[in-house]
C-alpha positions in Angstrom: 18.4 3.9 -26.2 15.8 1.7 -27.7 13.9 -0.6 -25.6 11.8 -3.8 -25.9 9.0 -5.2 -24.1 11.1 -8.2 -23.1 14.9 -7.9 -22.5 15.5 -11.0 -21.1 17.4 -14.0 -23.6 15.0 -16.1 -25.2 16.9 -19.5 -24.4 16.4 -18.2 -20.8 12.6 -18.2 -21.2 12.9 -21.9 -22.0 14.5 -22.9 -18.3 10.8 -22.3 -16.2 13.1 -21.2 -13.0 15.0 -18.8 -14.4 17.0 -15.5 -12.9 13.6 -13.2 -13.8 11.3 -15.7 -12.3 13.4 -15.8 -9.2 13.4 -12.0 -8.6 9.7 -11.9 -9.1 8.9 -14.3 -6.9 11.1 -12.9 -3.9 9.7 -10.1 -4.7 6.3 -11.2 -4.3 7.9 -13.2 -1.2 9.0 -10.2 0.9 5.7 -7.9 -0.2 3.7 -10.5 1.5 6.4 -11.1 4.5 5.0 -7.2 5.3 1.4 -6.9 3.9 0.0 -10.2 5.3 1.3 -9.5 8.6 -0.8 -6.3 8.6 -3.8 -8.3 7.5 -3.3 -10.6 10.3 -3.6 -8.0 12.9 -5.7 -5.4 11.1 -9.2 -6.7 12.0 -7.9 -7.6 15.9 -6.6 -4.0 16.0 -9.8 -2.6 14.4 -12.2 -4.4 16.3 -10.0 -5.4 19.6 -8.2 -2.2 20.2 -10.2 0.5 18.3 -13.5 -1.5 19.5 -15.1 -0.7 16.0 -17.9 -3.1 15.3 -17.3 -6.6 12.8 -19.4 -4.5 10.4 -16.8 -1.3 10.6 -14.1 -4.3 9.4 -16.7 -5.4 6.4 -17.2 -1.9 5.5 -13.0 -1.3 5.3 -12.5 -4.7 3.0 -15.4 -3.3 1.1 -13.6 -0.1 0.3 -10.2 -1.8 -0.3 -11.6 -4.0 -2.8 -14.3 -1.9 -4.7 -12.2 1.1 -5.8 -9.2 -1.5 -5.9 -10.9 -3.1 -9.1 -10.6 0.4 -11.0 -6.6 0.5 -10.0 -6.0 -3.0 -10.8 -7.6 -2.8 -14.4 -5.6 0.6 -14.4 -2.1 -1.0 -13.4 -2.7 -3.4 -16.3 -3.6 -0.7 -19.1 -0.8 1.7 -18.4 1.9 -1.3 -18.0 0.7 -2.3 -21.6 1.7 1.5 -22.6 4.4 2.9 -20.2 5.7 -0.5 -19.1 5.0 -2.6 -16.4 7.9 -2.4 -14.4 7.6 1.0 -13.5 4.0 0.5 -12.6 4.5 -2.7 -10.4 7.4 -0.5 -8.4 5.2 1.9 -8.1 2.2 0.3 -6.8 4.5 -1.7 -5.0 6.6 1.7 -3.1 2.9 2.8 -1.3 1.8 -0.8 0.0 3.3 0.6 3.1 0.5 2.9 3.7 -0.9 -0.6 5.0 1.7 -1.1 7.9 0.5 3.0 9.0 -2.9 2.0 9.4 -1.5 0.7 12.9 -0.7 4.1 13.8 -4.2 5.5 13.6 -6.1 6.4 16.6 -9.9 6.5 15.3 -11.5 3.8 13.1 -11.9 6.2 10.1 -8.0 6.9 9.7 -6.6 3.2 10.1 -9.7 2.5 7.4 -8.1 5.3 4.9 -4.8 4.0 5.4 -5.6 0.5 4.8 -7.8 1.1 1.8 -4.9 3.3 0.6 -2.4 0.3 0.8 -4.4 -2.4 -0.7 -5.5 -0.2 -3.6 -1.6 0.4 -4.2 -1.7 -3.5 -4.0 -4.0 -4.2 -7.0 -2.5 -1.7 -9.1 0.9 -3.5 -8.8 -0.4 -7.1 -9.1 -1.2 -7.2 -13.4 2.2 -5.7 -14.4 3.8 -8.4 -12.0 1.9 -10.8 -13.6 2.7 -9.6 -16.8 6.3 -9.5 -16.3 6.0 -13.1 -15.2 4.5 -14.0 -18.6 7.3 -12.4 -20.0 9.7 -14.4 -18.2 8.2 -17.5 -18.9 7.7 -19.6 -22.1 4.2 -20.5 -22.6 5.0 -24.4 -21.8 6.6 -23.1 -18.3 3.9 -20.6 -17.5 1.8 -22.6 -14.9 5.2 -23.3 -13.1 6.2 -20.4 -13.3 3.0 -18.6 -11.8 2.9 -21.9 -9.2 6.3 -20.9 -8.0 5.5 -17.4 -8.1 2.1 -18.5 -6.0 4.2 -20.7 -3.3 7.0 -18.1 -2.7 4.1 -15.1 -2.5 1.9 -17.1 -0.6 5.6 -18.8 1.8 6.0 -15.0 2.4 2.3 -14.8 4.0 3.3 -17.9 5.7 6.4 -16.7 7.4 4.2 -13.4 7.8 1.4 -15.3 9.8 3.8 -17.3 11.7 6.1 -14.6 12.8 3.0 -12.4 14.1 1.6 -15.0 15.9 5.2 -15.7 17.9 5.3 -11.5 18.3 1.4 -11.8 19.9 2.5 -14.7 21.9 5.4 -12.5 23.4 3.3 -9.8 24.0 4.6 -7.4 21.6 2.1 -4.3 20.8 0.0 -4.7 18.0 1.2 -0.8 16.5 5.4 -2.1 16.9 4.1 -5.2 14.9 2.6 -3.1 12.0 5.5 -1.1 11.6 8.3 -3.7 11.5 6.4 -4.6 8.3 7.5 -1.6 6.5 10.8 -3.5 6.0 10.0 -6.0 4.0 7.9 -4.5 1.9 10.7 -1.8 1.0 12.9 -4.9 0.1 10.5 -6.1 -2.0 10.8 -3.1 -4.1 14.5 -2.9 -4.0 14.3 -7.0 -5.7 11.7 -6.1 -8.1 14.0 -2.9 -9.3 16.6 -6.0 -10.4 14.2 -7.5 -13.0 14.7 -7.2 -16.6 11.3 -7.6 -18.0 8.4 -5.3 -18.0 10.2 -2.8 -20.1 8.5 0.2 -21.6 7.4 -0.3 -25.0 9.6 0.1 -28.1 10.7 3.9 -28.6 11.1 5.8 -31.8 14.4 7.1 -33.3 13.4 10.5 -31.9 13.1 9.2 -28.5 9.5 9.5 -28.0 7.4 6.6 -26.6 5.4 5.4 -29.7 1.8 4.4 -29.2 1.1 0.9 -27.8 0.8 -1.4 -30.3 -2.6 -1.9 -31.9 -4.4 -4.5 -30.2 -4.2 -8.3 -31.4 -7.0 -10.0 -32.1 -7.9 -13.1 -29.5 -8.5 -16.7 -31.0 -12.3 -16.9 -31.3 -11.9 -20.3 -29.5 -10.7 -18.5 -26.4 -13.3 -15.5 -26.5 -16.0 -17.8 -24.7 -13.3 -19.1 -22.3 -12.4 -15.9 -21.9 -15.7 -14.4 -20.8 -16.6 -17.1 -18.9 -13.5 -17.4 -17.0 -14.0 -13.7 -16.2 -17.7 -14.4 -15.0 -16.4 -17.2 -12.9 -13.9 -14.8 -11.2 -16.6 -12.1 -10.8 -18.9 -14.9 -9.2 -16.1 -16.4 -6.8 -15.1 -13.0 -6.2 -18.6 -12.5 -4.7 -17.8 -15.5 -2.3 -14.6 -14.2 -1.5 -14.1 -12.7 1.5 -11.4 -11.4 3.7 -9.6 -13.9 5.7 -9.9 -11.5 8.7 -13.7 -13.0 8.6 -12.4 -16.7 9.6 -9.4 -15.1 11.7 -12.5 -13.1 13.8 -14.6 -16.7 13.7 -12.0 -18.6 15.5 -11.2 -15.9 17.8 -14.5 -15.4 18.8 -15.1 -18.9 19.5 -11.5 -19.3 21.3 -10.7 -15.9 22.4 -7.2 -16.3 21.9 -5.2 -13.8 19.6 -2.1 -16.1 18.6 -4.8 -19.3 18.3 -6.6 -17.2 15.8 -3.8 -15.9 13.6 -2.8 -19.9 13.6 -5.6 -19.8 11.4 -3.9 -17.9 9.1 -0.5 -19.9 9.1 -2.5 -23.2 8.4 -4.2 -21.2 5.5 -0.9 -20.3 4.2 1.1 -22.9 4.4 -1.2 -25.4 2.6 -1.3 -22.7 0.0 2.2 -22.6 -0.7 2.9 -26.2 -1.1 -0.1 -26.2 -3.4 1.2 -23.5 -5.6 4.0 -26.0 -6.3 2.5 -28.9 -6.9 -0.4 -27.9 -9.3 2.1 -26.0 -11.5 3.5 -29.3 -12.0 0.6 -31.5 -12.1 -2.2 -29.6 -13.4 -2.6 -31.0 -17.4 -6.1 -29.8 -18.1 -6.0 -26.4 -16.6 -10.2 -25.1 -17.2 -11.6 -28.9 -15.3 -8.8 -28.4 -12.4 -9.3 -24.8 -11.6 -13.3 -25.1 -11.7 -13.2 -28.5 -9.1 -9.9 -27.9 -7.6 -10.7 -24.0 -7.3 -13.9 -22.5 -7.4 -15.7 -26.1 -6.0 -13.1 -26.7 -3.1 -13.5 -23.3 -2.1 -17.4 -23.3 -1.8 -17.1 -26.5 0.4 -14.1 -24.7 2.6 -17.0 -22.3 3.3 -19.8 -24.6 4.3 -17.2 -25.9 6.4 -16.8 -23.0 8.2 -21.0 -22.7 8.4 -21.2 -26.3 9.8 -18.7 -26.1 12.1 -19.8 -22.7 13.5 -23.7 -23.5 13.4 -23.2 -26.9 15.1 -20.8 -25.9 18.1 -18.4 -28.2 16.8 -15.0 -28.8 18.4 -13.3 -25.5 17.2 -10.2 -27.5 16.7 -11.9 -28.4 13.3 -11.8 -24.9 11.9 -8.1 -25.6 11.1 -8.9 -28.5 8.5 -11.1 -26.2 7.2 -8.9 -23.3 6.6 -6.7 -25.8 5.0 -9.0 -26.9 2.4 -9.4 -22.8 1.7 -5.5 -22.7 1.4 -5.7 -25.3 -0.8 -8.1 -24.0 -2.9 -6.7 -20.6 -3.1 -3.1 -22.3 -4.3 -5.5 -23.8 -7.4 -7.0 -20.3 -8.6 -4.0 -18.0 -7.6 -1.9 -20.3 -10.1 -4.2 -21.1 -13.0 -6.4 -17.9 -13.4 -3.1 -15.9 -14.5 -1.9 -19.2 -16.4 -4.9 -19.6 -18.6 -5.3 -15.8 -19.2 -1.7 -15.5 -20.2 -2.1 -18.3 -22.8 -5.5 -16.8 -24.4 -4.6 -12.8 -24.4 -2.7 -11.4 -27.2 0.7 -10.4 -26.1 0.3 -7.2 -26.8 -2.9 -7.1 -24.3 -1.5 -9.5 -21.7 -2.1 -6.2 -19.0 -5.0 -5.8 -19.8 -6.4 -9.4 -19.4 -4.4 -9.7 -16.1 -5.8 -6.5 -15.1 -9.2 -7.3 -16.1 -8.7 -10.8 -13.9 -7.9 -8.4 -10.9 -10.8 -6.0 -11.4 -13.5 -8.8 -11.6 -12.4 -10.3 -8.6 -12.2 -7.0 -6.6 -15.8 -5.9 -7.4 -17.0 -9.2 -6.5 -15.1 -9.1 -3.5 -16.4 -5.4 -2.7 -19.7 -7.0 -2.6 -18.9 -10.1 -0.4 -17.4 -8.3 2.1 -20.2 -5.5 2.5 -22.6 -9.1 2.7 -20.5 -10.9 4.9 -21.0 -7.7 7.5 -24.4 -7.5 6.7 -25.4 -11.1 7.4 -23.2 -11.5 10.5 -25.2 -8.4 12.1 -27.7 -10.9 13.1 -24.5 -12.6 15.3 -24.3 -15.9 13.3 -21.1 -16.8 10.9 -23.7 -19.7 9.2 -25.3 -17.3 6.7 -22.3 -15.6 5.9 -20.5 -18.6 5.2 -23.1 -20.6 3.4 -23.6 -17.4 0.8 -20.0 -17.5 0.1 -20.5 -21.7 -0.3 -23.6 -21.1 -3.2 -21.5 -18.6 -5.3 -18.6 -20.4 -5.3 -20.5 -23.7 -6.8 -22.0 -21.2 -9.0 -18.5 -20.4 -10.3 -17.3 -23.7 -10.8 -20.4 -24.9 -12.9 -20.3 -21.6 -15.3 -16.4 -22.8 -15.7 -17.3 -26.2 -16.7 -19.8 -25.1 -19.3 -16.6 -24.5 -21.2 -16.5 -27.7 -23.2 -13.6 -29.1 -25.0 -11.6 -25.6 -25.4 -7.9 -25.9 -23.5 -6.0 -22.9 -23.7 -2.9 -22.6 -25.9 -0.9 -19.9 -26.3 -1.4 -17.1 -28.2 0.1 -15.0 -30.6 
């Protein structure tokens, strides 16, 4: 039977909130409901329960993000050739390795399982983003990706809230890790019902044809694409696992639930931002540079100031709210811009490049955060992150008078 790369009715794509957008977004919600709970407690488990140094947590996140760049690039490329739905489901089914990290009795085993699950998550992300590109028309992409981010992070908000309540109830960390497997499996089930992301068109004899010949990018978009990837990489160098702010709050307050509360605030603001930015961002490049990268740098600087000046720890919460606002802008507008400037036959590769460049930066960022923290101060770590985020904003703002529009 002949398959196409997009099997939904073209009229359906003109409605921004259609069946496919809902399925992809709810799959993302359940995925985050599972693995974000793991991310909330993994640093507490590794440092608090297994008595590892903060540096080992930095190493764990670096190992996850570094090779994760390769997995993200591979997921997008393989999706372009063999079908994005297959790649997305395959990666999604392996994310529960994250949950199994809570069963480890030594730091090395916990880090290995955590990293494997995160690599699977990186492999899945570009194909899923490409499926969303196929589900929404060009003029509706920002709304669709904003809705995806809202439900994605909404799942994280519920995960962080639930985790905080379970910690207050006294539930052991290992039990919380195991509970997270349930929403992760539901996520894969929901994703399986999506109709976008099918394999490339087959020949009459049933054999897969080669991938479509790569289309040429519009010359006016090449500079934007290159600078966007450069800015993404630089922002990646400033981006650290949110486990670091959790540990920062925990070390100041010595209270696990209150440390996870920072995650709740972060996710709540980020989810609301995803809904709003998709409706209101008219000039996406400046909005990404100023409301995303620059604001992220301001938030990192705020963490440094609160820590270094020994201000009231309650001030950590509005600062992480700014982090959530910045992430909502970035996660909505970055894939929207890529989807509009990449030729359709190369969208997966563009999404993979986006994931890969961010992951390379994150690899270095988490190592550097750990190294700077060895000196027992968070101020230098957050100050470094703030500087690079500002540089990322400057680079993207240097692209003048170019706004993305639908590629051929």
